[in-house]
C-alpha positions as CSV (number, residue, x, y, z in Angstrom):
1,M,-182.3,-113.7,-2.6
2,Q,-181.1,-117.2,-1.4
3,V,-182.3,-119.4,1.4
4,Q,-179.9,-121.6,3.3
5,S,-180.9,-124.4,5.7
6,Q,-179.3,-124.7,9.1
7,R,-180.1,-128.4,9.6
8,T,-177.2,-130.5,11.1
9,N,-176.5,-134.0,9.9
10,Y,-176.1,-136.3,12.9
11,A,-174.6,-139.8,12.8
12,S,-176.3,-142.6,14.8
13,V,-174.5,-143.4,18.1
14,P,-174.8,-146.9,19.6
15,L,-175.8,-147.2,23.2
16,Q,-173.1,-148.6,25.6
17,P,-173.6,-150.3,28.9
18,S,-173.8,-148.1,31.9
19,R,-170.4,-147.1,33.2
20,P,-168.7,-144.1,34.5
21,L,-167.1,-141.8,31.8
22,K,-163.8,-140.1,32.2
23,S,-163.9,-136.4,32.2
24,Q,-161.5,-136.0,29.3
25,R,-163.4,-138.3,26.9
26,H,-166.1,-137.2,24.5
27,F,-168.4,-139.5,22.8
28,G,-171.2,-138.2,20.6
29,L,-173.1,-135.4,22.5
30,I,-172.3,-136.6,26.1
31,Q,-170.7,-133.8,28.1
32,P,-168.1,-134.5,30.9
33,Q,-169.4,-135.3,34.4
34,Q,-172.5,-137.0,33.0
35,T,-173.5,-140.6,33.3
36,V,-175.7,-142.7,31.2
37,E,-178.1,-145.0,33.0
38,T,-180.0,-147.7,31.4
39,F,-183.2,-149.2,32.5
40,S,-183.7,-152.7,33.6
41,Q,-186.8,-154.6,34.5
42,T,-186.7,-155.6,38.1
43,Q,-189.2,-156.5,40.7
44,Q,-189.3,-153.0,41.9
45,G,-190.8,-151.8,38.5
46,F,-189.7,-149.6,35.6
47,H,-187.3,-146.7,35.9
48,E,-187.8,-143.8,33.4
49,P,-184.8,-143.5,31.1
50,I,-182.8,-140.2,30.8
51,P,-183.7,-138.4,27.6
52,G,-181.0,-138.8,24.9
53,P,-180.1,-136.4,22.1
54,D,-182.8,-135.3,19.7
55,L,-181.9,-136.8,16.4
56,Y,-184.4,-134.8,14.5
57,P,-184.4,-131.3,15.9
58,D,-186.8,-128.5,14.6
59,V,-185.2,-126.6,11.8
60,K,-185.8,-122.9,11.4
61,D,-184.9,-121.6,7.9
62,E,-183.2,-118.2,7.8
63,V,-183.4,-115.8,4.8
64,V,-180.1,-114.4,3.7
65,M,-180.5,-111.2,1.6
66,E,-178.1,-110.2,-1.2
67,P,-177.4,-106.5,-1.8
68,E,-180.4,-104.6,-3.2
69,F,-180.7,-104.5,-7.1
70,E,-180.3,-101.0,-8.5
71,P,-181.4,-100.6,-12.2
72,K,-179.0,-98.7,-14.4
73,V,-180.0,-95.1,-15.0
74,P,-179.3,-93.9,-18.6
75,V,-176.7,-91.1,-18.8
76,P,-177.3,-88.3,-21.3
77,A,-174.9,-88.6,-24.2
78,N,-172.8,-85.5,-24.7
79,T,-172.9,-85.7,-28.5
80,V,-174.4,-82.3,-29.6
81,E,-172.5,-79.0,-29.8
82,V,-174.3,-75.6,-30.5
83,Q,-172.7,-72.3,-31.6
84,C,-175.1,-69.3,-31.5
85,G,-174.0,-66.4,-33.8
86,E,-175.4,-63.0,-34.4
87,V,-177.7,-64.0,-37.3
88,S,-177.3,-67.8,-37.5
89,V,-176.8,-71.0,-35.4
90,K,-174.4,-73.9,-36.1
91,V,-174.9,-77.4,-34.7
92,Q,-172.5,-80.3,-34.8
93,V,-173.7,-83.8,-33.9
94,K,-171.6,-86.9,-33.4
95,Q,-172.6,-89.9,-35.4
96,D,-172.7,-91.8,-32.2
97,F,-175.7,-89.7,-31.4
98,L,-177.2,-92.0,-28.7
99,G,-173.9,-92.7,-26.9
100,N,-174.1,-96.5,-27.3
101,N,-171.1,-96.9,-29.6
102,Q,-173.4,-97.4,-32.7
103,F,-173.3,-95.0,-35.6
104,I,-176.6,-93.8,-36.8
105,N,-177.5,-92.9,-40.4
106,H,-176.8,-89.1,-40.6
107,S,-179.7,-88.6,-43.0
108,D,-182.0,-89.6,-40.2
109,L,-181.1,-86.3,-38.4
110,T,-182.9,-83.0,-39.1
111,L,-182.9,-79.6,-37.6
112,G,-186.5,-78.5,-37.5
113,G,-187.1,-80.2,-40.8
114,C,-183.9,-78.9,-42.4
115,P,-181.4,-81.5,-43.6
116,S,-177.7,-81.4,-42.7
117,V,-175.3,-79.2,-44.6
118,G,-172.3,-81.5,-44.3
119,F,-170.9,-84.8,-43.0
120,D,-167.3,-85.5,-41.9
121,D,-166.5,-89.1,-42.6
122,H,-163.2,-89.0,-40.6
123,A,-164.5,-87.3,-37.5
124,R,-168.0,-88.8,-37.8
125,I,-169.6,-85.4,-37.3
126,V,-172.9,-84.2,-38.8
127,A,-173.1,-80.4,-39.4
128,F,-176.2,-78.1,-39.5
129,E,-176.4,-74.4,-40.1
130,S,-179.5,-72.1,-40.1
131,A,-180.6,-68.5,-39.7
132,L,-182.1,-67.7,-36.4
133,Q,-185.5,-67.3,-38.0
134,G,-185.2,-70.5,-40.1
135,C,-185.7,-74.2,-39.7
136,G,-188.9,-74.0,-37.7
137,S,-187.4,-71.9,-34.9
138,T,-189.6,-70.1,-32.4
139,L,-188.9,-66.8,-30.8
140,T,-189.7,-66.3,-27.1
141,M,-189.3,-62.8,-25.5
142,T,-188.8,-62.5,-21.8
143,E,-188.1,-59.3,-19.8
144,D,-184.4,-59.6,-20.3
145,S,-183.8,-62.1,-23.1
146,L,-184.6,-63.1,-26.6
147,V,-184.7,-66.9,-26.9
148,Y,-184.6,-68.7,-30.3
149,S,-185.5,-72.3,-29.9
150,F,-184.8,-75.2,-32.3
151,V,-185.5,-78.9,-32.2
152,L,-183.0,-81.6,-33.4
153,V,-185.0,-84.6,-34.5
154,Y,-183.8,-88.1,-34.9
155,S,-186.2,-90.4,-36.8
156,P,-184.5,-93.8,-37.4
157,S,-185.0,-95.5,-40.7
158,P,-185.7,-99.2,-40.9
159,V,-182.8,-101.7,-41.0
160,P,-181.9,-102.3,-44.7
161,N,-183.9,-105.1,-46.3
162,T,-186.2,-105.3,-43.2
163,P,-189.2,-103.4,-41.9
164,I,-187.9,-103.0,-38.4
165,V,-186.0,-100.4,-36.4
166,K,-183.8,-101.0,-33.4
167,T,-183.5,-97.5,-31.9
168,N,-186.0,-95.1,-30.5
169,E,-186.8,-91.7,-31.9
170,A,-185.2,-88.8,-30.1
171,M,-185.6,-85.0,-29.9
172,V,-183.1,-82.5,-28.5
173,A,-184.2,-78.9,-27.7
174,L,-181.6,-76.3,-28.6
175,H,-181.8,-72.7,-27.3
176,C,-179.9,-69.5,-28.3
177,I,-180.4,-66.8,-25.7
178,Y,-179.6,-63.2,-26.4
179,P,-179.8,-60.3,-23.9
180,R,-182.2,-57.5,-24.6
181,K,-180.5,-54.9,-22.5
182,H,-176.9,-53.6,-22.8
183,N,-174.9,-51.0,-21.0
184,V,-173.8,-48.3,-23.5
185,S,-171.8,-45.1,-23.3
186,S,-173.1,-41.6,-23.4
187,N,-172.0,-41.1,-27.0
188,A,-174.4,-40.9,-29.9
189,L,-176.1,-44.3,-30.4
190,H,-176.8,-45.4,-34.0
191,P,-179.4,-48.2,-34.0
192,T,-178.1,-51.4,-35.6
193,W,-181.2,-53.5,-35.3
194,I,-184.5,-53.5,-37.2
195,P,-187.7,-52.5,-35.4
196,Y,-189.8,-55.3,-34.2
197,V,-192.7,-54.5,-36.6
198,A,-190.4,-54.5,-39.6
199,A,-188.6,-57.6,-38.4
200,K,-191.9,-59.5,-38.1
201,A,-193.0,-58.2,-41.5
202,G,-189.8,-59.5,-43.1
203,E,-190.1,-62.8,-41.3
204,E,-193.7,-63.3,-42.4
205,Q,-193.2,-61.9,-45.9
206,L,-196.3,-59.7,-46.2
207,H,-198.1,-60.1,-49.5
208,F,-199.8,-57.2,-51.2
209,S,-202.4,-58.0,-53.9
210,L,-204.6,-56.3,-56.5
211,K,-207.7,-58.0,-57.7
212,L,-210.6,-57.4,-60.1
213,M,-213.9,-57.6,-58.2
214,T,-217.5,-58.3,-59.2
215,D,-220.2,-55.5,-59.2
216,D,-221.3,-56.5,-55.6
217,W,-217.7,-56.5,-54.3
218,R,-218.2,-60.0,-52.9
219,Y,-216.1,-62.2,-55.2
220,E,-213.1,-61.9,-57.5
221,R,-214.2,-61.3,-61.0
222,P,-213.5,-64.3,-63.2
223,A,-213.4,-62.3,-66.5
224,N,-211.1,-59.5,-67.5
225,T,-213.1,-58.1,-70.4
226,Y,-215.0,-54.7,-70.2
227,F,-216.7,-52.3,-72.5
228,L,-216.3,-48.5,-72.5
229,G,-218.6,-47.0,-69.9
230,D,-218.3,-50.0,-67.5
231,F,-216.7,-49.7,-64.1
232,I,-213.5,-51.6,-63.4
233,N,-213.7,-52.6,-59.7
234,L,-210.3,-53.0,-58.0
235,E,-209.4,-54.2,-54.5
236,A,-206.0,-53.6,-52.9
237,S,-205.2,-55.7,-49.9
238,V,-202.4,-56.9,-47.7
239,V,-202.2,-60.3,-46.1
240,R,-201.2,-59.7,-42.5
241,A,-201.2,-63.3,-41.1
242,N,-200.0,-63.0,-37.4
243,H,-198.8,-59.4,-38.0
244,V,-200.1,-56.5,-36.0
245,P,-203.3,-55.0,-37.6
246,L,-202.4,-53.1,-40.7
247,Q,-204.1,-50.4,-42.8
248,V,-203.5,-50.4,-46.6
249,F,-203.3,-47.4,-48.9
250,V,-202.9,-46.9,-52.7
251,E,-200.2,-44.4,-53.2
252,S,-200.3,-44.3,-57.0
253,C,-201.8,-46.3,-60.0
254,A,-200.9,-46.2,-63.7
255,A,-202.2,-48.0,-66.8
256,T,-199.8,-49.2,-69.5
257,L,-199.9,-51.2,-72.7
258,G,-197.6,-53.9,-71.3
259,P,-196.5,-55.2,-67.9
260,S,-193.2,-53.5,-68.1
261,G,-194.8,-50.1,-67.9
262,E,-193.5,-48.1,-70.9
263,A,-193.4,-44.4,-70.1
264,A,-194.7,-43.4,-73.6
265,T,-198.0,-45.3,-73.1
266,M,-198.6,-44.6,-69.4
267,Y,-201.7,-43.0,-67.9
268,T,-201.6,-42.3,-64.2
269,F,-205.0,-42.1,-62.7
270,I,-204.0,-42.1,-58.9
271,E,-201.1,-40.0,-57.7
272,N,-200.1,-37.6,-54.9
273,N,-200.2,-40.3,-52.2
274,G,-203.8,-41.4,-52.8
275,C,-205.6,-38.8,-54.9
276,M,-208.0,-40.2,-57.6
277,M,-207.0,-37.9,-60.5
278,D,-209.1,-39.7,-63.2
279,A,-212.3,-38.0,-61.9
280,K,-210.7,-34.6,-62.1
281,L,-209.0,-35.0,-65.5
282,T,-211.7,-36.8,-67.4
283,N,-214.8,-35.7,-65.5
284,S,-215.6,-39.4,-64.7
285,R,-217.2,-41.1,-61.7
286,S,-214.0,-42.9,-60.6
287,R,-213.7,-42.9,-56.8
288,F,-212.6,-44.8,-53.7
289,M,-215.2,-46.9,-52.0
290,S,-216.0,-46.8,-48.2
291,R,-213.5,-48.9,-46.3
292,I,-214.9,-52.2,-45.1
293,Q,-211.8,-53.2,-43.2
294,D,-208.4,-51.8,-42.6
295,D,-206.4,-54.3,-44.6
296,K,-208.5,-53.8,-47.8
297,L,-209.2,-50.7,-49.9
298,Q,-211.6,-50.8,-52.8
299,F,-211.9,-48.3,-55.7
300,Q,-213.5,-48.1,-59.2
301,I,-212.5,-46.4,-62.4
302,E,-214.4,-46.0,-65.6
303,A,-213.1,-48.2,-68.3
304,F,-210.8,-46.6,-70.9
305,R,-208.5,-47.7,-73.7
306,F,-205.4,-46.3,-75.4
307,K,-206.1,-44.6,-78.7
308,Q,-203.2,-46.2,-80.6
309,D,-204.1,-49.7,-79.4
310,S,-206.6,-51.6,-81.6
311,H,-206.9,-54.5,-79.1
312,G,-207.9,-52.5,-76.1
313,M,-205.4,-54.2,-73.9
314,L,-203.9,-52.6,-70.8
315,Y,-202.1,-53.4,-67.5
316,I,-202.6,-51.7,-64.2
317,T,-199.7,-51.3,-61.7
318,C,-200.3,-49.8,-58.3
319,H,-197.8,-48.8,-55.6
320,L,-199.3,-50.0,-52.3
321,K,-198.2,-49.4,-48.7
322,A,-199.4,-50.4,-45.3
323,T,-199.1,-48.8,-41.9
324,T,-200.2,-49.9,-38.5
325,S,-203.8,-49.3,-37.8
326,S,-202.8,-47.0,-34.9
327,S,-200.9,-44.6,-37.3
328,P,-202.8,-41.3,-37.9
329,T,-204.2,-40.4,-41.4
330,D,-202.3,-37.5,-43.0
331,I,-201.5,-36.2,-46.4
332,M,-199.0,-39.0,-47.0
333,N,-201.5,-41.8,-46.0
334,K,-204.9,-41.0,-47.5
335,A,-207.6,-42.1,-50.0
336,C,-209.3,-39.0,-51.7
337,S,-212.0,-38.9,-54.4
338,Y,-213.1,-35.9,-56.5
339,V,-216.8,-35.2,-56.5
340,K,-217.6,-33.3,-59.7
341,E,-221.1,-32.2,-58.5
342,T,-219.6,-30.3,-55.6
343,N,-216.2,-29.6,-57.1
344,R,-214.4,-30.7,-54.0
345,W,-212.2,-33.6,-52.7
346,T,-213.5,-36.0,-50.0
347,A,-211.5,-38.5,-47.9
348,V,-212.6,-42.1,-47.2
349,N,-212.1,-41.6,-43.5
350,G,-214.1,-38.4,-43.4
351,D,-211.1,-36.0,-42.8
352,D,-211.3,-34.0,-46.0
353,Q,-208.6,-31.6,-44.9
354,V,-205.9,-34.2,-45.8
355,C,-207.1,-33.9,-49.5
356,G,-206.2,-30.2,-49.8
357,C,-202.9,-30.9,-51.6
358,C,-204.4,-33.2,-54.3
359,E,-204.2,-30.5,-57.0
360,T,-200.7,-29.3,-56.0
361,S,-198.1,-31.6,-54.4
362,C,-198.6,-33.7,-51.3
363,F,-195.3,-33.9,-49.5
364,M,-194.6,-33.7,-45.8
365,R,-191.2,-33.5,-44.2
366,K,-191.2,-34.7,-40.6
367,G,-188.4,-35.2,-38.1
368,R,-187.6,-38.6,-36.7
369,S,-186.2,-39.5,-33.4
370,L,-184.2,-42.6,-32.6
371,D,-187.1,-44.0,-30.6
372,T,-189.6,-43.7,-33.6
373,D,-190.3,-47.0,-35.4
374,D,-190.7,-46.8,-39.2
375,S,-193.8,-48.9,-39.5
376,T,-194.5,-48.3,-43.2
377,L,-194.3,-51.3,-45.5
378,E,-194.5,-50.8,-49.3
379,D,-194.7,-52.9,-52.5
380,E,-196.0,-52.9,-56.0
381,A,-198.8,-55.0,-57.5
382,T,-199.7,-55.5,-61.2
383,I,-202.9,-56.9,-62.7
384,G,-203.5,-57.6,-66.4
385,P,-204.1,-58.0,-69.2
386,I,-207.4,-56.2,-69.1
387,F,-209.4,-55.9,-72.4
388,V,-211.6,-52.9,-73.0
389,H,-213.8,-53.0,-76.1
390,E,-216.0,-50.4,-77.8
391,R,-219.7,-50.7,-76.9
392,L,-221.9,-51.6,-79.9
393,S,-224.7,-49.0,-80.6
394,M,-228.2,-50.5,-80.3
395,D,-229.6,-48.0,-82.9
396,E,-227.5,-49.5,-85.7
397,P,-229.0,-52.6,-87.4
398,L,-227.0,-55.8,-87.3
399,L,-227.6,-56.5,-91.0
400,Q,-227.7,-53.4,-93.3
401,I,-228.5,-54.4,-96.9
402,Y,-229.1,-51.0,-98.4
403,K,-229.1,-47.5,-97.0
404,C,-231.5,-45.2,-98.7
405,S,-232.1,-41.5,-98.5
406,P,-235.3,-39.5,-99.2
407,V,-235.3,-38.5,-103.0
408,S,-237.9,-37.4,-105.5
409,S,-239.4,-39.7,-108.0
410,K,-237.6,-38.0,-110.9
411,D,-234.2,-38.4,-109.2
412,A,-235.1,-42.0,-108.5
413,G,-235.9,-42.6,-112.1
414,D,-232.7,-40.9,-113.2
415,H,-230.7,-42.9,-110.7
416,F,-232.3,-46.2,-112.0
417,G,-231.7,-45.2,-115.6
418,Q,-228.1,-44.3,-114.7
419,K,-227.6,-47.8,-113.2
420,L,-228.9,-49.4,-116.4
421,T,-226.5,-47.5,-118.7
422,D,-223.4,-47.4,-116.4
423,P,-221.6,-50.8,-116.5
424,K,-220.2,-50.3,-113.0
425,L,-223.5,-49.3,-111.5
426,L,-225.2,-52.1,-113.5
427,N,-222.9,-54.7,-111.9
428,E,-223.6,-53.3,-108.5
429,F,-227.4,-53.3,-109.2
430,S,-227.1,-56.9,-110.5
431,M,-225.4,-58.0,-107.3
432,E,-228.1,-56.4,-105.2
433,L,-230.8,-58.2,-107.2
434,V,-229.0,-61.5,-106.8
435,L,-228.8,-61.0,-103.1
436,M,-232.4,-60.1,-102.8
437,A,-233.5,-63.1,-105.0
438,G,-231.4,-65.4,-102.9
439,L,-232.9,-64.1,-99.7
440,V,-236.4,-64.6,-101.1
441,V,-235.7,-68.1,-102.3
442,A,-234.3,-69.0,-98.9
443,V,-237.3,-67.7,-97.1
444,G,-239.6,-69.5,-99.5
445,L,-237.8,-72.8,-98.9
446,L,-238.0,-72.4,-95.2
447,C,-241.7,-71.8,-95.4
448,V,-242.3,-74.9,-97.6
449,I,-240.3,-77.0,-95.1
450,I,-242.3,-75.8,-92.2
451,L,-245.7,-76.3,-93.9
452,G,-244.7,-79.8,-95.1
453,T,-243.7,-80.8,-91.6
454,L,-247.0,-79.6,-90.2
455,F,-249.0,-81.4,-92.9
456,Y,-247.1,-84.6,-92.4
457,Q,-247.7,-84.5,-88.6
458,R,-251.4,-83.9,-89.1
459,R,-251.7,-86.7,-91.5
460,Q,-250.0,-89.1,-89.2
461,K,-252.4,-88.1,-86.4
462,R,-255.4,-88.8,-88.6
463,L,-254.1,-92.2,-89.5
464,A,-253.6,-93.1,-85.9
465,L,-257.2,-92.0,-85.1
466,T,-258.6,-94.1,-88.0
467,C,-256.8,-97.2,-86.8
468,E,-258.2,-96.9,-83.4
């Protein structure tokens, strides 16, 4: 905005004597057909002069406006190219990422936290590649589309040898959109996609676990040592994270001497898709516990050990599977315990009819349609080593010096005389006497020390009282 003044510079014009002016002449600001009369002092008085030109007119400043200022609007830089494939996405980014003719450090670019997979020095291109479920992608489902979203992040590093940066951070959202509906022919359709439940399970990598539990089932047991007659409490579980609610089952369990599971030293105590066979085979109290939640199943077995193993070490491997909580319980998905008092099988969920095949073979053949989702997930879990020791008998003394039997006095005399005449028995008798004598001497010394200590303390107390 500029302001210009309209003031006119006038030159001073001298006054001339009064005389007629020719019409064709111009002097100063006097127009044609005008006369200039001066005043003179006469007897008749003063005559008012004709006003002359205003040498100092009023000036009005006018404002002259320049064209309006328009700030520059940044234009998005067309420097990112995305190729969406069936199972992966490829992204190419120009090194002039910001579109300002300045090359960025390609290591400052990440795709959802994943670094670049390549850099072309000649073309100045940074390349990324990722699976549709990788690099922090998110899946959004609409009525007609599946949308996989990624974020390209630029975090500038400081200028070398300085703590400053000269560019802003930037993020670019990338989307791969796939239709959910297709037009197909009337021919037989073979599904080429994995059901949603299984796809989510694979994406989240469900984790099956097998743990030793304390007697109150509240905590994981810190020790792995048991005695014969104890209960080994086990808990099978599946970590479901954001998965749909799942129900876990123990299909089979076997104990082995090692983690590899040698067939020659294997004892299967759960089989037939969830039948606790140990109670039936060994008349034990092994059983499944009442279910506290769908994704956990607890059971206990009486401790045992392999006869040929002197260390009492064993490993337990269980085949676990999980189904959706809405799946019905049947002979393939059950948890059955044998009750020896009633000589019958009972199920955890109360439907004892599913346990009718535990002593034969539990197998169910069922047809599947193309619209049926296979929602069963399976895996194996191993725990060990577990040490099972023999329980010590409380009736046996901890130290047994001599074991005698009731005999007559005559037999005792003969036996004593035989020891005195037989060199071998005499040596054994001498060793027994030495042991007995050593034990008596040790007890005597201990008594002397105790009495001496008591006497010394009493004497010190008397001396203290005397001094007072």
